[in-house]
PDB file of the backbone (N, CA, C, O) and the ligand in Angstrom, with CONECT records:
HET     ZN  A 101       1
ATOM      1  N   MET A   1     -12.036 -17.797  15.910  1.00  0.00           N
ATOM      2  CA  MET A   1     -11.002 -17.075  15.174  1.00  0.00           C
ATOM      3  C   MET A   1     -10.172 -18.032  14.323  1.00  0.00           C
ATOM      4  O   MET A   1      -9.465 -18.887  14.857  1.00  0.00           O
ATOM      5  N   THR A   2     -10.253 -17.896  13.052  1.00  0.00           N
ATOM      6  CA  THR A   2      -9.481 -18.769  12.170  1.00  0.00           C
ATOM      7  C   THR A   2      -8.697 -17.948  11.159  1.00  0.00           C
ATOM      8  O   THR A   2      -8.788 -18.169   9.952  1.00  0.00           O
ATOM      9  N   ASP A   3      -7.954 -17.031  11.655  1.00  0.00           N
ATOM     10  CA  ASP A   3      -7.064 -16.291  10.762  1.00  0.00           C
ATOM     11  C   ASP A   3      -5.956 -17.214  10.269  1.00  0.00           C
ATOM     12  O   ASP A   3      -5.733 -18.284  10.835  1.00  0.00           O
ATOM     13  N   SER A   4      -5.273 -16.799   9.226  1.00  0.00           N
ATOM     14  CA  SER A   4      -4.222 -17.645   8.687  1.00  0.00           C
ATOM     15  C   SER A   4      -3.165 -17.930   9.753  1.00  0.00           C
ATOM     16  O   SER A   4      -2.970 -17.121  10.661  1.00  0.00           O
ATOM     17  N   PRO A   5      -2.485 -19.066   9.651  1.00  0.00           N
ATOM     18  CA  PRO A   5      -1.610 -19.570  10.720  1.00  0.00           C
ATOM     19  C   PRO A   5      -0.502 -18.617  11.126  1.00  0.00           C
ATOM     20  O   PRO A   5      -0.101 -18.605  12.290  1.00  0.00           O
ATOM     21  N   ASP A   6      -0.008 -17.837  10.217  1.00  0.00           N
ATOM     22  CA  ASP A   6       1.085 -16.952  10.588  1.00  0.00           C
ATOM     23  C   ASP A   6       0.606 -15.665  11.243  1.00  0.00           C
ATOM     24  O   ASP A   6       1.403 -14.773  11.534  1.00  0.00           O
ATOM     25  N   GLY A   7      -0.670 -15.576  11.467  1.00  0.00           N
ATOM     26  CA  GLY A   7      -1.189 -14.435  12.198  1.00  0.00           C
ATOM     27  C   GLY A   7      -1.504 -13.247  11.331  1.00  0.00           C
ATOM     28  O   GLY A   7      -1.921 -12.209  11.844  1.00  0.00           O
ATOM     29  N   ARG A   8      -1.319 -13.364  10.027  1.00  0.00           N
ATOM     30  CA  ARG A   8      -1.627 -12.248   9.161  1.00  0.00           C
ATOM     31  C   ARG A   8      -3.109 -12.243   8.819  1.00  0.00           C
ATOM     32  O   ARG A   8      -3.603 -13.127   8.120  1.00  0.00           O
ATOM     33  N   ALA A   9      -3.788 -11.265   9.307  1.00  0.00           N
ATOM     34  CA  ALA A   9      -5.197 -11.130   8.956  1.00  0.00           C
ATOM     35  C   ALA A   9      -5.284 -10.127   7.812  1.00  0.00           C
ATOM     36  O   ALA A   9      -4.959  -8.951   7.979  1.00  0.00           O
ATOM     37  N   GLU A  10      -5.716 -10.593   6.672  1.00  0.00           N
ATOM     38  CA  GLU A  10      -5.630  -9.772   5.472  1.00  0.00           C
ATOM     39  C   GLU A  10      -6.453  -8.489   5.554  1.00  0.00           C
ATOM     40  O   GLU A  10      -6.090  -7.471   4.965  1.00  0.00           O
ATOM     41  N   ASP A  11      -7.535  -8.544   6.270  1.00  0.00           N
ATOM     42  CA  ASP A  11      -8.377  -7.357   6.269  1.00  0.00           C
ATOM     43  C   ASP A  11      -8.232  -6.529   7.542  1.00  0.00           C
ATOM     44  O   ASP A  11      -8.984  -5.579   7.760  1.00  0.00           O
ATOM     45  N   ALA A  12      -7.283  -6.884   8.363  1.00  0.00           N
ATOM     46  CA  ALA A  12      -7.037  -6.066   9.543  1.00  0.00           C
ATOM     47  C   ALA A  12      -5.922  -5.091   9.239  1.00  0.00           C
ATOM     48  O   ALA A  12      -4.797  -5.495   8.947  1.00  0.00           O
ATOM     49  N   ILE A  13      -6.226  -3.825   9.306  1.00  0.00           N
ATOM     50  CA  ILE A  13      -5.227  -2.832   8.936  1.00  0.00           C
ATOM     51  C   ILE A  13      -4.739  -2.100  10.175  1.00  0.00           C
ATOM     52  O   ILE A  13      -4.327  -0.944  10.082  1.00  0.00           O
ATOM     53  N   ASP A  14      -4.778  -2.742  11.319  1.00  0.00           N
ATOM     54  CA  ASP A  14      -4.318  -2.006  12.494  1.00  0.00           C
ATOM     55  C   ASP A  14      -2.837  -2.227  12.766  1.00  0.00           C
ATOM     56  O   ASP A  14      -2.265  -1.590  13.651  1.00  0.00           O
ATOM     57  N   GLU A  15      -2.216  -3.126  12.009  1.00  0.00           N
ATOM     58  CA  GLU A  15      -0.772  -3.269  12.149  1.00  0.00           C
ATOM     59  C   GLU A  15      -0.148  -3.267  10.763  1.00  0.00           C
ATOM     60  O   GLU A  15       0.107  -4.318  10.174  1.00  0.00           O
ATOM     61  N   VAL A  16       0.085  -2.090  10.267  1.00  0.00           N
ATOM     62  CA  VAL A  16       0.611  -1.940   8.919  1.00  0.00           C
ATOM     63  C   VAL A  16       2.004  -1.359   8.999  1.00  0.00           C
ATOM     64  O   VAL A  16       2.269  -0.436   9.769  1.00  0.00           O
ATOM     65  N   VAL A  17       2.881  -1.909   8.197  1.00  0.00           N
ATOM     66  CA  VAL A  17       4.273  -1.481   8.208  1.00  0.00           C
ATOM     67  C   VAL A  17       4.637  -0.916   6.846  1.00  0.00           C
ATOM     68  O   VAL A  17       4.220  -1.426   5.806  1.00  0.00           O
ATOM     69  N   CYS A  18       5.414   0.136   6.879  1.00  0.00           N
ATOM     70  CA  CYS A  18       5.878   0.807   5.672  1.00  0.00           C
ATOM     71  C   CYS A  18       6.533  -0.175   4.697  1.00  0.00           C
ATOM     72  O   CYS A  18       7.271  -1.070   5.110  1.00  0.00           O
ATOM     73  N   SER A  19       6.258  -0.001   3.407  1.00  0.00           N
ATOM     74  CA  SER A  19       6.806  -0.897   2.386  1.00  0.00           C
ATOM     75  C   SER A  19       8.243  -0.569   2.006  1.00  0.00           C
ATOM     76  O   SER A  19       8.894  -1.352   1.314  1.00  0.00           O
ATOM     77  N   ALA A  20       8.742   0.571   2.448  1.00  0.00           N
ATOM     78  CA  ALA A  20      10.102   0.954   2.080  1.00  0.00           C
ATOM     79  C   ALA A  20      11.099  -0.045   2.659  1.00  0.00           C
ATOM     80  O   ALA A  20      10.924  -0.571   3.758  1.00  0.00           O
ATOM     81  N   LYS A  21      12.141  -0.282   1.884  1.00  0.00           N
ATOM     82  CA  LYS A  21      13.118  -1.282   2.265  1.00  0.00           C
ATOM     83  C   LYS A  21      13.745  -0.966   3.620  1.00  0.00           C
ATOM     84  O   LYS A  21      14.275   0.126   3.827  1.00  0.00           O
ATOM     85  N   GLY A  22      13.681  -1.916   4.530  1.00  0.00           N
ATOM     86  CA  GLY A  22      14.326  -1.741   5.819  1.00  0.00           C
ATOM     87  C   GLY A  22      13.570  -0.885   6.809  1.00  0.00           C
ATOM     88  O   GLY A  22      14.026  -0.716   7.940  1.00  0.00           O
ATOM     89  N   CYS A  23      12.445  -0.347   6.428  1.00  0.00           N
ATOM     90  CA  CYS A  23      11.696   0.529   7.322  1.00  0.00           C
ATOM     91  C   CYS A  23      10.695  -0.288   8.124  1.00  0.00           C
ATOM     92  O   CYS A  23       9.949  -1.096   7.570  1.00  0.00           O
ATOM     93  N   ARG A  24      10.686  -0.074   9.414  1.00  0.00           N
ATOM     94  CA  ARG A  24       9.760  -0.794  10.286  1.00  0.00           C
ATOM     95  C   ARG A  24       8.694   0.130  10.850  1.00  0.00           C
ATOM     96  O   ARG A  24       7.932  -0.263  11.733  1.00  0.00           O
ATOM     97  N   SER A  25       8.638   1.340  10.350  1.00  0.00           N
ATOM     98  CA  SER A  25       7.648   2.287  10.863  1.00  0.00           C
ATOM     99  C   SER A  25       6.243   1.858  10.479  1.00  0.00           C
ATOM    100  O   SER A  25       6.043   1.197   9.460  1.00  0.00           O
ATOM    101  N   SER A  26       5.304   2.226  11.272  1.00  0.00           N
ATOM    102  CA  SER A  26       3.933   1.927  10.898  1.00  0.00           C
ATOM    103  C   SER A  26       3.504   2.888   9.795  1.00  0.00           C
ATOM    104  O   SER A  26       3.834   4.074   9.807  1.00  0.00           O
ATOM    105  N   ALA A  27       2.765   2.339   8.852  1.00  0.00           N
ATOM    106  CA  ALA A  27       2.389   3.117   7.676  1.00  0.00           C
ATOM    107  C   ALA A  27       1.152   3.946   7.959  1.00  0.00           C
ATOM    108  O   ALA A  27       0.246   3.531   8.681  1.00  0.00           O
ATOM    109  N   THR A  28       1.144   5.124   7.371  1.00  0.00           N
ATOM    110  CA  THR A  28      -0.023   5.989   7.501  1.00  0.00           C
ATOM    111  C   THR A  28      -0.662   6.257   6.148  1.00  0.00           C
ATOM    112  O   THR A  28      -1.760   6.808   6.068  1.00  0.00           O
ATOM    113  N   TRP A  29       0.045   5.858   5.066  1.00  0.00           N
ATOM    114  CA  TRP A  29      -0.449   6.117   3.715  1.00  0.00           C
ATOM    115  C   TRP A  29      -0.510   4.839   2.896  1.00  0.00           C
ATOM    116  O   TRP A  29       0.308   3.934   3.055  1.00  0.00           O
ATOM    117  N   GLY A  30      -1.481   4.792   2.033  1.00  0.00           N
ATOM    118  CA  GLY A  30      -1.564   3.717   1.051  1.00  0.00           C
ATOM    119  C   GLY A  30      -1.373   4.301  -0.334  1.00  0.00           C
ATOM    120  O   GLY A  30      -2.164   5.126  -0.791  1.00  0.00           O
ATOM    121  N   LEU A  31      -0.307   3.861  -1.001  1.00  0.00           N
ATOM    122  CA  LEU A  31      -0.032   4.338  -2.360  1.00  0.00           C
ATOM    123  C   LEU A  31      -0.606   3.331  -3.349  1.00  0.00           C
ATOM    124  O   LEU A  31      -0.176   2.179  -3.405  1.00  0.00           O
ATOM    125  N   ARG A  32      -1.559   3.775  -4.106  1.00  0.00           N
ATOM    126  CA  ARG A  32      -2.208   2.859  -5.038  1.00  0.00           C
ATOM    127  C   ARG A  32      -1.602   3.034  -6.426  1.00  0.00           C
ATOM    128  O   ARG A  32      -1.493   4.146  -6.942  1.00  0.00           O
ATOM    129  N   TRP A  33      -1.214   1.909  -7.013  1.00  0.00           N
ATOM    130  CA  TRP A  33      -0.517   1.991  -8.288  1.00  0.00           C
ATOM    131  C   TRP A  33      -0.951   0.861  -9.196  1.00  0.00           C
ATOM    132  O   TRP A  33      -1.626  -0.085  -8.792  1.00  0.00           O
ATOM    133  N   ASN A  34      -0.533   1.004 -10.436  1.00  0.00           N
ATOM    134  CA  ASN A  34      -0.931   0.050 -11.462  1.00  0.00           C
ATOM    135  C   ASN A  34       0.148   0.007 -12.533  1.00  0.00           C
ATOM    136  O   ASN A  34       0.564   1.043 -13.051  1.00  0.00           O
ATOM    137  N   ASN A  35       0.585  -1.171 -12.851  1.00  0.00           N
ATOM    138  CA  ASN A  35       1.523  -1.351 -13.951  1.00  0.00           C
ATOM    139  C   ASN A  35       0.754  -1.853 -15.164  1.00  0.00           C
ATOM    140  O   ASN A  35       0.353  -3.015 -15.214  1.00  0.00           O
ATOM    141  N   PRO A  36       0.549  -0.973 -16.144  1.00  0.00           N
ATOM    142  CA  PRO A  36      -0.299  -1.330 -17.296  1.00  0.00           C
ATOM    143  C   PRO A  36       0.198  -2.559 -18.055  1.00  0.00           C
ATOM    144  O   PRO A  36      -0.575  -3.218 -18.750  1.00  0.00           O
ATOM    145  N   ARG A  37       1.466  -2.859 -17.922  1.00  0.00           N
ATOM    146  CA  ARG A  37       1.987  -4.042 -18.616  1.00  0.00           C
ATOM    147  C   ARG A  37       1.581  -5.331 -17.928  1.00  0.00           C
ATOM    148  O   ARG A  37       1.530  -6.389 -18.553  1.00  0.00           O
ATOM    149  N   LEU A  38       1.297  -5.240 -16.656  1.00  0.00           N
ATOM    150  CA  LEU A  38       0.991  -6.441 -15.874  1.00  0.00           C
ATOM    151  C   LEU A  38      -0.458  -6.511 -15.420  1.00  0.00           C
ATOM    152  O   LEU A  38      -1.015  -7.592 -15.231  1.00  0.00           O
ATOM    153  N   HIS A  39      -1.056  -5.343 -15.250  1.00  0.00           N
ATOM    154  CA  HIS A  39      -2.363  -5.300 -14.606  1.00  0.00           C
ATOM    155  C   HIS A  39      -3.415  -4.692 -15.523  1.00  0.00           C
ATOM    156  O   HIS A  39      -3.113  -3.851 -16.369  1.00  0.00           O
ATOM    157  N   THR A  40      -4.629  -5.125 -15.341  1.00  0.00           N
ATOM    158  CA  THR A  40      -5.712  -4.459 -16.051  1.00  0.00           C
ATOM    159  C   THR A  40      -5.876  -3.052 -15.488  1.00  0.00           C
ATOM    160  O   THR A  40      -5.425  -2.765 -14.379  1.00  0.00           O
ATOM    161  N   ALA A  41      -6.521  -2.179 -16.251  1.00  0.00           N
ATOM    162  CA  ALA A  41      -6.589  -0.766 -15.887  1.00  0.00           C
ATOM    163  C   ALA A  41      -7.261  -0.531 -14.540  1.00  0.00           C
ATOM    164  O   ALA A  41      -6.940   0.436 -13.850  1.00  0.00           O
ATOM    165  N   GLU A  42      -8.186  -1.401 -14.163  1.00  0.00           N
ATOM    166  CA  GLU A  42      -8.928  -1.190 -12.920  1.00  0.00           C
ATOM    167  C   GLU A  42      -8.173  -1.711 -11.710  1.00  0.00           C
ATOM    168  O   GLU A  42      -8.486  -1.355 -10.574  1.00  0.00           O
ATOM    169  N   ARG A  43      -7.196  -2.540 -11.950  1.00  0.00           N
ATOM    170  CA  ARG A  43      -6.473  -3.179 -10.863  1.00  0.00           C
ATOM    171  C   ARG A  43      -5.656  -2.162 -10.076  1.00  0.00           C
ATOM    172  O   ARG A  43      -5.062  -1.257 -10.662  1.00  0.00           O
ATOM    173  N   ARG A  44      -5.620  -2.302  -8.765  1.00  0.00           N
ATOM    174  CA  ARG A  44      -4.792  -1.438  -7.943  1.00  0.00           C
ATOM    175  C   ARG A  44      -3.927  -2.273  -7.021  1.00  0.00           C
ATOM    176  O   ARG A  44      -4.423  -3.066  -6.220  1.00  0.00           O
ATOM    177  N   LYS A  45      -2.623  -2.078  -7.149  1.00  0.00           N
ATOM    178  CA  LYS A  45      -1.717  -2.618  -6.159  1.00  0.00           C
ATOM    179  C   LYS A  45      -1.532  -1.549  -5.094  1.00  0.00           C
ATOM    180  O   LYS A  45      -1.697  -0.361  -5.373  1.00  0.00           O
ATOM    181  N   VAL A  46      -1.196  -1.952  -3.892  1.00  0.00           N
ATOM    182  CA  VAL A  46      -1.046  -0.978  -2.814  1.00  0.00           C
ATOM    183  C   VAL A  46       0.295  -1.150  -2.124  1.00  0.00           C
ATOM    184  O   VAL A  46       0.659  -2.251  -1.711  1.00  0.00           O
ATOM    185  N   TRP A  47       1.015  -0.064  -2.007  1.00  0.00           N
ATOM    186  CA  TRP A  47       2.192  -0.006  -1.152  1.00  0.00           C
ATOM    187  C   TRP A  47       1.819   0.824   0.057  1.00  0.00           C
ATOM    188  O   TRP A  47       1.071   1.796  -0.039  1.00  0.00           O
ATOM    189  N   LEU A  48       2.348   0.427   1.181  1.00  0.00           N
ATOM    190  CA  LEU A  48       2.110   1.189   2.401  1.00  0.00           C
ATOM    191  C   LEU A  48       3.330   2.048   2.691  1.00  0.00           C
ATOM    192  O   LEU A  48       4.465   1.641   2.440  1.00  0.00           O
ATOM    193  N   ALA A  49       3.086   3.227   3.216  1.00  0.00           N
ATOM    194  CA  ALA A  49       4.204   4.131   3.480  1.00  0.00           C
ATOM    195  C   ALA A  49       3.991   4.906   4.772  1.00  0.00           C
ATOM    196  O   ALA A  49       2.876   5.304   5.109  1.00  0.00           O
ATOM    197  N   CYS A  50       5.099   5.108   5.484  1.00  0.00           N
ATOM    198  CA  CYS A  50       5.065   6.016   6.622  1.00  0.00           C
ATOM    199  C   CYS A  50       5.209   7.439   6.081  1.00  0.00           C
ATOM    200  O   CYS A  50       5.449   7.634   4.889  1.00  0.00           O
ATOM    201  N   ASP A  51       5.062   8.424   6.956  1.00  0.00           N
ATOM    202  CA  ASP A  51       5.177   9.813   6.506  1.00  0.00           C
ATOM    203  C   ASP A  51       6.525  10.083   5.844  1.00  0.00           C
ATOM    204  O   ASP A  51       6.617  10.817   4.860  1.00  0.00           O
ATOM    205  N   GLU A  52       7.558   9.478   6.399  1.00  0.00           N
ATOM    206  CA  GLU A  52       8.899   9.743   5.918  1.00  0.00           C
ATOM    207  C   GLU A  52       9.126   9.206   4.504  1.00  0.00           C
ATOM    208  O   GLU A  52       9.819   9.838   3.708  1.00  0.00           O
ATOM    209  N   HIS A  53       8.559   8.069   4.194  1.00  0.00           N
ATOM    210  CA  HIS A  53       8.845   7.428   2.910  1.00  0.00           C
ATOM    211  C   HIS A  53       7.771   7.624   1.854  1.00  0.00           C
ATOM    212  O   HIS A  53       7.926   7.192   0.712  1.00  0.00           O
ATOM    213  N   ARG A  54       6.699   8.266   2.231  1.00  0.00           N
ATOM    214  CA  ARG A  54       5.629   8.470   1.259  1.00  0.00           C
ATOM    215  C   ARG A  54       6.143   9.131  -0.019  1.00  0.00           C
ATOM    216  O   ARG A  54       5.884   8.652  -1.123  1.00  0.00           O
ATOM    217  N   GLY A  55       6.877  10.240   0.143  1.00  0.00           N
ATOM    218  CA  GLY A  55       7.376  10.972  -1.009  1.00  0.00           C
ATOM    219  C   GLY A  55       8.319  10.133  -1.854  1.00  0.00           C
ATOM    220  O   GLY A  55       8.252  10.155  -3.083  1.00  0.00           O
ATOM    221  N   HIS A  56       9.189   9.402  -1.196  1.00  0.00           N
ATOM    222  CA  HIS A  56      10.154   8.561  -1.893  1.00  0.00           C
ATOM    223  C   HIS A  56       9.449   7.500  -2.735  1.00  0.00           C
ATOM    224  O   HIS A  56       9.784   7.295  -3.902  1.00  0.00           O
ATOM    225  N   LEU A  57       8.489   6.842  -2.141  1.00  0.00           N
ATOM    226  CA  LEU A  57       7.789   5.775  -2.855  1.00  0.00           C
ATOM    227  C   LEU A  57       6.896   6.340  -3.960  1.00  0.00           C
ATOM    228  O   LEU A  57       6.764   5.742  -5.028  1.00  0.00           O
ATOM    229  N   GLU A  58       6.298   7.475  -3.697  1.00  0.00           N
ATOM    230  CA  GLU A  58       5.492   8.115  -4.752  1.00  0.00           C
ATOM    231  C   GLU A  58       6.376   8.489  -5.941  1.00  0.00           C
ATOM    232  O   GLU A  58       5.985   8.334  -7.098  1.00  0.00           O
ATOM    233  N   HIS A  59       7.555   8.975  -5.638  1.00  0.00           N
ATOM    234  CA  HIS A  59       8.480   9.353  -6.706  1.00  0.00           C
ATOM    235  C   HIS A  59       8.893   8.116  -7.507  1.00  0.00           C
ATOM    236  O   HIS A  59       8.951   8.150  -8.737  1.00  0.00           O
ATOM    237  N   PHE A  60       9.174   7.037  -6.801  1.00  0.00           N
ATOM    238  CA  PHE A  60       9.576   5.788  -7.442  1.00  0.00           C
ATOM    239  C   PHE A  60       8.493   5.314  -8.409  1.00  0.00           C
ATOM    240  O   PHE A  60       8.775   4.977  -9.559  1.00  0.00           O
ATOM    241  N   LEU A  61       7.273   5.294  -7.932  1.00  0.00           N
ATOM    242  CA  LEU A  61       6.164   4.846  -8.774  1.00  0.00           C
ATOM    243  C   LEU A  61       5.863   5.859  -9.871  1.00  0.00           C
ATOM    244  O   LEU A  61       5.585   5.496 -11.013  1.00  0.00           O
ATOM    245  N   GLY A  62       5.923   7.130  -9.505  1.00  0.00           N
ATOM    246  CA  GLY A  62       5.599   8.180 -10.460  1.00  0.00           C
ATOM    247  C   GLY A  62       6.571   8.208 -11.632  1.00  0.00           C
ATOM    248  O   GLY A  62       6.181   8.463 -12.772  1.00  0.00           O
ATOM    249  N   ALA A  63       7.846   7.941 -11.337  1.00  0.00           N
ATOM    250  CA  ALA A  63       8.861   7.954 -12.382  1.00  0.00           C
ATOM    251  C   ALA A  63       8.599   6.876 -13.421  1.00  0.00           C
ATOM    252  O   ALA A  63       9.018   7.000 -14.572  1.00  0.00           O
ATOM    253  N   ARG A  64       7.912   5.829 -13.017  1.00  0.00           N
ATOM    254  CA  ARG A  64       7.591   4.727 -13.929  1.00  0.00           C
ATOM    255  C   ARG A  64       6.182   4.838 -14.513  1.00  0.00           C
ATOM    256  O   ARG A  64       5.748   4.006 -15.311  1.00  0.00           O
ATOM    257  N   GLY A  65       5.487   5.889 -14.090  1.00  0.00           N
ATOM    258  CA  GLY A  65       4.128   6.072 -14.587  1.00  0.00           C
ATOM    259  C   GLY A  65       3.126   5.125 -13.949  1.00  0.00           C
ATOM    260  O   GLY A  65       2.054   4.885 -14.504  1.00  0.00           O
ATOM    261  N   PHE A  66       3.473   4.585 -12.784  1.00  0.00           N
ATOM    262  CA  PHE A  66       2.608   3.594 -12.144  1.00  0.00           C
ATOM    263  C   PHE A  66       1.687   4.197 -11.089  1.00  0.00           C
ATOM    264  O   PHE A  66       0.627   3.644 -10.793  1.00  0.00           O
ATOM    265  N   HIS A  67       2.093   5.329 -10.523  1.00  0.00           N
ATOM    266  CA  HIS A  67       1.357   5.870  -9.389  1.00  0.00           C
ATOM    267  C   HIS A  67      -0.032   6.352  -9.805  1.00  0.00           C
ATOM    268  O   HIS A  67      -0.180   7.048 -10.809  1.00  0.00           O
ATOM    269  N   ARG A  68      -1.033   5.981  -9.037  1.00  0.00           N
ATOM    270  CA  ARG A  68      -2.394   6.426  -9.330  1.00  0.00           C
ATOM    271  C   ARG A  68      -2.865   7.424  -8.291  1.00  0.00           C
ATOM    272  O   ARG A  68      -3.199   8.558  -8.635  1.00  0.00           O
ATOM    273  N   ASP A  69      -2.898   7.027  -7.026  1.00  0.00           N
ATOM    274  CA  ASP A  69      -3.244   7.988  -5.993  1.00  0.00           C
ATOM    275  C   ASP A  69      -2.748   7.497  -4.642  1.00  0.00           C
ATOM    276  O   ASP A  69      -2.324   6.352  -4.483  1.00  0.00           O
ATOM    277  N   THR A  70      -2.816   8.397  -3.684  1.00  0.00           N
ATOM    278  CA  THR A  70      -2.385   8.079  -2.335  1.00  0.00           C
ATOM    279  C   THR A  70      -3.522   8.409  -1.383  1.00  0.00           C
ATOM    280  O   THR A  70      -4.104   9.492  -1.443  1.00  0.00           O
ATOM    281  N   VAL A  71      -3.829   7.478  -0.516  1.00  0.00           N
ATOM    282  CA  VAL A  71      -4.926   7.691   0.420  1.00  0.00           C
ATOM    283  C   VAL A  71      -4.461   7.325   1.827  1.00  0.00           C
ATOM    284  O   VAL A  71      -3.536   6.528   1.988  1.00  0.00           O
ATOM    285  N   PRO A  72      -5.092   7.896   2.835  1.00  0.00           N
ATOM    286  CA  PRO A  72      -4.781   7.489   4.201  1.00  0.00           C
ATOM    287  C   PRO A  72      -5.057   5.991   4.379  1.00  0.00           C
ATOM    288  O   PRO A  72      -6.002   5.451   3.802  1.00  0.00           O
ATOM    289  N   VAL A  73      -4.235   5.344   5.169  1.00  0.00           N
ATOM    290  CA  VAL A  73      -4.391   3.907   5.375  1.00  0.00           C
ATOM    291  C   VAL A  73      -5.830   3.546   5.772  1.00  0.00           C
ATOM    292  O   VAL A  73      -6.373   2.526   5.350  1.00  0.00           O
ATOM    293  N   GLY A  74      -6.411   4.395   6.575  1.00  0.00           N
ATOM    294  CA  GLY A  74      -7.777   4.135   7.019  1.00  0.00           C
ATOM    295  C   GLY A  74      -8.779   4.040   5.886  1.00  0.00           C
ATOM    296  O   GLY A  74      -9.805   3.369   6.006  1.00  0.00           O
ATOM    297  N   ASP A  75      -8.479   4.711   4.787  1.00  0.00           N
ATOM    298  CA  ASP A  75      -9.395   4.686   3.651  1.00  0.00           C
ATOM    299  C   ASP A  75      -9.256   3.435   2.806  1.00  0.00           C
ATOM    300  O   ASP A  75     -10.146   3.118   2.017  1.00  0.00           O
ATOM    301  N   LEU A  76      -8.152   2.720   2.963  1.00  0.00           N
ATOM    302  CA  LEU A  76      -7.945   1.520   2.157  1.00  0.00           C
ATOM    303  C   LEU A  76      -8.956   0.437   2.500  1.00  0.00           C
ATOM    304  O   LEU A  76      -9.521  -0.207   1.617  1.00  0.00           O
ATOM    305  N   ALA A  77      -9.172   0.250   3.771  1.00  0.00           N
ATOM    306  CA  ALA A  77     -10.084  -0.805   4.215  1.00  0.00           C
ATOM    307  C   ALA A  77     -11.485  -0.558   3.696  1.00  0.00           C
ATOM    308  O   ALA A  77     -12.209  -1.488   3.339  1.00  0.00           O
ATOM    309  N   ALA A  78     -11.854   0.710   3.662  1.00  0.00           N
ATOM    310  CA  ALA A  78     -13.224   1.031   3.255  1.00  0.00           C
ATOM    311  C   ALA A  78     -13.459   0.763   1.775  1.00  0.00           C
ATOM    312  O   ALA A  78     -14.545   0.340   1.379  1.00  0.00           O
ATOM    313  N   SER A  79     -12.431   1.014   0.952  1.00  0.00           N
ATOM    314  CA  SER A  79     -12.640   0.941  -0.489  1.00  0.00           C
ATOM    315  C   SER A  79     -12.151  -0.364  -1.100  1.00  0.00           C
ATOM    316  O   SER A  79     -12.454  -0.662  -2.256  1.00  0.00           O
ATOM    317  N   ASP A  80     -11.402  -1.139  -0.337  1.00  0.00           N
ATOM    318  CA  ASP A  80     -10.823  -2.346  -0.905  1.00  0.00           C
ATOM    319  C   ASP A  80     -11.520  -3.575  -0.332  1.00  0.00           C
ATOM    320  O   ASP A  80     -11.379  -3.898   0.848  1.00  0.00           O
ATOM    321  N   GLY A  81     -12.256  -4.232  -1.171  1.00  0.00           N
ATOM    322  CA  GLY A  81     -13.016  -5.368  -0.671  1.00  0.00           C
ATOM    323  C   GLY A  81     -12.177  -6.574  -0.540  1.00  0.00           C
ATOM    324  O   GLY A  81     -12.668  -7.625  -0.128  1.00  0.00           O
TER     325      GLY A  81
HETATM  326 ZN    ZN A 101       8.987   4.145   6.047  1.00  0.00          ZN2+
END
């Protein structure tokens, strides 16, 4: 086992925490977004969200035109290499 020293295993999604500020809940959703000014069209950034903050974060991204789609956290591992 040679995961990075701080214990963060990039491809292990069994301990995911909501991206909302101050929230320590485990995330159940992956919000995929793209900022056309910074990212190529195919690029996807991912925010994680718990049930409570999913709507808030989607609204935040949507208001800026960044939100692309939202998928269950379990689906992120499958589609993100
Ligand atoms: Zn949350």
